[in-house]
SELUM-129197 format. One record per residue: residue number from 1; residue in one letter; x, y, z of N, C-alpha, C, O, CB in turn. Coordinates in steps of 0.1 Angstrom, whole numbers, plus 5000, padded with zeros to 4 digits. Each point is the difference from the previous one (the first is absolute). Glycine has a CB too. Layout:
<sites>
num, residu, n_X, n_Y, n_Z, ca_X, ca_Y, ca_Z, c_X, c_Y, c_Z, o_X, o_Y, o_Z, cb_X, cb_Y, cb_Z
NUM, A, X, Y, Z, X, Y, Z, X, Y, Z, X, Y, Z, X, Y, Z;
...
</sites>
This chain:
<sites>
num, residu, n_X, n_Y, n_Z, ca_X, ca_Y, ca_Z, c_X, c_Y, c_Z, o_X, o_Y, o_Z, cb_X, cb_Y, cb_Z
1, M, 0612, 4520, 8554, 4991, 5004, 5007, 4996, 4998, 5012, 5008, 4992, 5005, 4989, 5008, 4979;
2, A, 4992, 5006, 5027, 4999, 4998, 5011, 4993, 4987, 4996, 4996, 4998, 4989, 5007, 5025, 5024;
3, K, 4996, 4971, 4998, 4989, 4997, 5006, 4986, 4997, 4999, 5000, 4998, 5013, 5014, 5010, 4993;
4, T, 4974, 4989, 4990, 4986, 5004, 5001, 4995, 4992, 5013, 4999, 4988, 5000, 4999, 5015, 4973;
5, N, 4999, 5007, 5041, 4991, 4988, 5007, 4990, 4997, 5002, 4992, 5008, 5004, 5017, 4993, 5002;
6, R, 4987, 4985, 4991, 4987, 4996, 5003, 4995, 4994, 5009, 5006, 4990, 5005, 4995, 5012, 4979;
7, I, 4985, 5004, 5019, 4995, 4993, 5004, 4988, 4990, 4996, 4991, 5001, 4992, 5022, 5013, 5018;
8, S, 4989, 4975, 5001, 4989, 4988, 4994, 4987, 5008, 5007, 5000, 5007, 5010, 5015, 4964, 4989;
9, I, 4968, 5023, 4987, 4989, 5003, 5006, 4994, 4988, 4991, 5006, 4994, 4991, 4995, 5034, 5018;
10, N, 4988, 4971, 4997, 4994, 4991, 4996, 4984, 5009, 4994, 4994, 5009, 5007, 5021, 4971, 5013;
11, F, 4981, 5017, 4969, 4989, 5005, 4992, 4988, 4984, 4999, 5003, 4988, 5003, 5017, 5036, 4980;
12, K, 4966, 4982, 5011, 4998, 4981, 4990, 4996, 5016, 4988, 4998, 5012, 5000, 4984, 4952, 5019;
13, L, 5021, 5020, 4969, 4997, 5012, 4989, 4989, 4983, 4991, 5002, 4989, 5004, 5030, 5039, 4994;
14, P, 4962, 4975, 4996, 4993, 4992, 4989, 5005, 4993, 4998, 5011, 5002, 4995, 4980, 5008, 4997;
15, E, 5003, 4975, 5009, 5007, 4991, 4993, 5008, 4996, 4989, 5011, 4995, 5000, 4977, 5006, 5010;
16, D, 5002, 5003, 4979, 5003, 5004, 4984, 5015, 5011, 5003, 5012, 5000, 4999, 4957, 4999, 4988;
17, L, 5023, 5007, 5016, 5010, 5010, 5002, 5015, 4999, 5004, 5010, 5006, 4996, 4970, 5004, 5008;
18, L, 5019, 4981, 5003, 5016, 4994, 5008, 5007, 4990, 4987, 5011, 5001, 4994, 4978, 4995, 5037;
19, E, 4999, 4993, 4966, 5004, 4987, 4988, 5013, 5016, 4988, 5011, 5003, 4996, 4952, 4971, 5001;
20, E, 5019, 5029, 5004, 5011, 5008, 4986, 5009, 5009, 5002, 5003, 5006, 4990, 4980, 4992, 4999;
21, G, 5024, 5005, 5022, 5010, 5010, 5006, 5017, 4996, 4994, 5010, 5004, 4994, 4973, 4998, 5031;
22, R, 5008, 4981, 4986, 5013, 4995, 5001, 5005, 4990, 4985, 5011, 4995, 4998, 4984, 5005, 5033;
23, A, 4990, 4999, 4957, 5009, 4994, 4986, 5008, 5013, 4998, 5012, 4999, 5003, 4971, 4983, 4984;
24, F, 5012, 5028, 5009, 5006, 5010, 4996, 5017, 5005, 5007, 5010, 5003, 4993, 4963, 5001, 5003;
25, A, 5025, 4996, 5018, 5008, 5002, 5000, 5016, 4992, 4997, 5011, 5004, 5001, 4969, 5007, 5009;
26, T, 5010, 4970, 4986, 5005, 4991, 5007, 5011, 5005, 4976, 5012, 5000, 4995, 4962, 4975, 5039;
27, E, 5018, 5026, 4962, 5002, 5007, 4983, 5007, 5009, 4996, 5000, 5001, 4988, 4984, 4994, 5010;
28, N, 5024, 5017, 5014, 5002, 5009, 5001, 5014, 4997, 5010, 5007, 5010, 5002, 4967, 4999, 4990;
29, E, 5029, 4982, 5012, 5012, 5000, 5008, 4999, 5010, 5007, 5009, 5009, 4999, 5005, 4982, 4988;
30, T, 4974, 5011, 5024, 5002, 5008, 5011, 4993, 4990, 5014, 4998, 4989, 5003, 5001, 5038, 4979;
31, T, 5000, 4985, 5024, 4988, 4992, 5012, 4982, 5011, 4999, 4996, 5009, 4992, 5033, 4985, 5033;
32, L, 4964, 5000, 4985, 4989, 5005, 4997, 5006, 5011, 5013, 4993, 5010, 5000, 4985, 4968, 4987;
33, T, 5033, 5023, 5023, 4998, 5002, 5008, 5003, 5020, 4990, 4994, 5010, 5003, 5010, 4962, 5020;
34, A, 5006, 5024, 4967, 5003, 5016, 4993, 4990, 5001, 4993, 4996, 5012, 4997, 5027, 4990, 5002;
35, L, 4971, 4990, 4997, 4983, 5006, 4991, 4990, 5012, 5008, 4995, 5011, 4997, 5003, 4962, 4993;
36, V, 5002, 5016, 5021, 4994, 5011, 5010, 5004, 5013, 5008, 4993, 5008, 5006, 5001, 4972, 4995;
37, I, 5023, 5020, 4997, 5004, 5011, 4999, 5002, 5010, 4994, 5002, 5012, 5004, 5000, 4978, 5004;
38, E, 4997, 5003, 4977, 5001, 5007, 4989, 4982, 5009, 4991, 4998, 5006, 4990, 5027, 4973, 5010;
39, G, 4969, 5016, 5013, 4985, 5002, 4997, 5001, 5008, 5005, 5001, 5011, 4994, 4987, 4973, 5003;
40, L, 5012, 5016, 5018, 5002, 5014, 5008, 5011, 5012, 4999, 4999, 5012, 5003, 4992, 4973, 5010;
41, R, 5015, 5009, 4982, 5010, 5014, 4989, 4995, 5011, 4996, 5002, 5012, 5002, 5005, 4974, 4987;
42, C, 4981, 5001, 5002, 4992, 5010, 4989, 4988, 5007, 5008, 4998, 5012, 5003, 5007, 4971, 4974;
43, V, 4990, 5007, 5026, 4986, 5012, 5007, 5006, 5007, 5008, 4990, 5007, 5003, 4991, 4980, 4998;
44, L, 5028, 5018, 5007, 5003, 5005, 5013, 5010, 5013, 4990, 5002, 5011, 5004, 4998, 4963, 5019;
45, D, 5003, 5022, 4963, 5009, 5015, 4997, 5000, 4996, 4987, 5010, 4994, 4995, 5008, 5013, 5026;
46, S, 4967, 4997, 4970, 4996, 5002, 4986, 5015, 4995, 4990, 5003, 4988, 4996, 4978, 5035, 5012;
47, A, 5028, 4989, 4990, 5009, 5007, 4999, 5015, 4983, 4998, 5009, 4997, 4992, 4976, 5034, 5026;
48, H, 5009, 4960, 4995, 5010, 4992, 4998, 4997, 4986, 4984, 5007, 4992, 4994, 4997, 5014, 5041;
49, C, 4985, 5000, 4964, 4995, 4991, 4986, 5000, 5001, 4994, 4997, 4992, 4991, 4995, 5003, 5011;
50, A, 5014, 5019, 4996, 4997, 5008, 4986, 5000, 4997, 4991, 4991, 4999, 4992, 5015, 5013, 5014;
51, D, 5011, 4984, 4994, 5014, 4994, 4991, 4997, 4989, 4998, 5003, 4990, 5007, 5014, 5020, 5001;
52, N, 4974, 4988, 4980, 5000, 4987, 4994, 5001, 4994, 4988, 4993, 4992, 4993, 4997, 5010, 5023;
53, G, 5021, 5006, 4983, 5009, 4996, 4981, 5006, 4992, 4998, 5002, 4995, 5011, 5002, 5021, 4985;
54, A, 5003, 4975, 4995, 5002, 4986, 4999, 5011, 5001, 5007, 5001, 4988, 4999, 4990, 5005, 4980;
55, D, 5016, 5009, 5026, 5011, 4996, 5006, 4992, 4994, 5021, 5005, 4992, 5008, 5015, 5031, 4969;
56, A, 4969, 4984, 5022, 4995, 4993, 5012, 5001, 4986, 5002, 5001, 4994, 4989, 4985, 5023, 5010;
57, P, 5013, 4976, 5011, 4998, 4987, 5002, 4985, 4996, 5000, 4994, 5004, 5010, 5027, 4997, 5001;
58, K, 4972, 4992, 4978, 4997, 4989, 4994, 4984, 5002, 5020, 4988, 5004, 5001, 5046, 4977, 4977;
59, H, 4975, 5015, 5030, 4988, 5004, 5008, 4993, 5013, 5006, 4989, 4999, 5005, 5020, 4982, 4998;
60, E, 4999, 5033, 4997, 4994, 5008, 5004, 4992, 5003, 4985, 4989, 5003, 4999, 5027, 5005, 5025;
61, Q, 4991, 4990, 4966, 4987, 5006, 4985, 4986, 4987, 5004, 4988, 5002, 4997, 5035, 5006, 4975;
62, D, 4980, 4983, 5034, 4989, 4996, 5004, 4984, 5007, 5011, 4989, 5004, 4997, 5035, 4979, 4997;
63, L, 4983, 5015, 5020, 5000, 5011, 5011, 4995, 5016, 4992, 4989, 5006, 5003, 5034, 4979, 5012;
64, A, 4984, 5019, 4977, 4995, 5017, 4998, 4985, 4999, 4991, 4993, 5009, 5002, 5036, 5004, 4997;
65, N, 4967, 4976, 4990, 4990, 4994, 4993, 4989, 4997, 5012, 4989, 5006, 4999, 5027, 4984, 4980;
66, L, 4986, 5001, 5034, 4987, 5001, 5005, 4993, 5009, 5007, 4989, 5000, 5004, 5016, 4982, 4994;
67, K, 5005, 5028, 5003, 4999, 5015, 5006, 4989, 5004, 4991, 4994, 5011, 5003, 5032, 4996, 5006;
68, D, 4968, 4987, 4976, 4996, 5008, 4984, 4985, 4993, 5003, 4991, 5001, 4991, 5036, 4999, 4987;
</sites>
């Protein structure tokens, strides 16, 4: 698989969202960066989040639920 080129950016998040995101990432053995990437993909391509079957990782199911 080809390596994805990543660019570092800075942006501000509400403190409570940052704390909840970090806790969620830790619980789900992922990173806040991965959650932000997944969230952006869901916003930009709703079909990306359309499949939320039993095989979907927990964080993907939770992210999809946030859209409801």
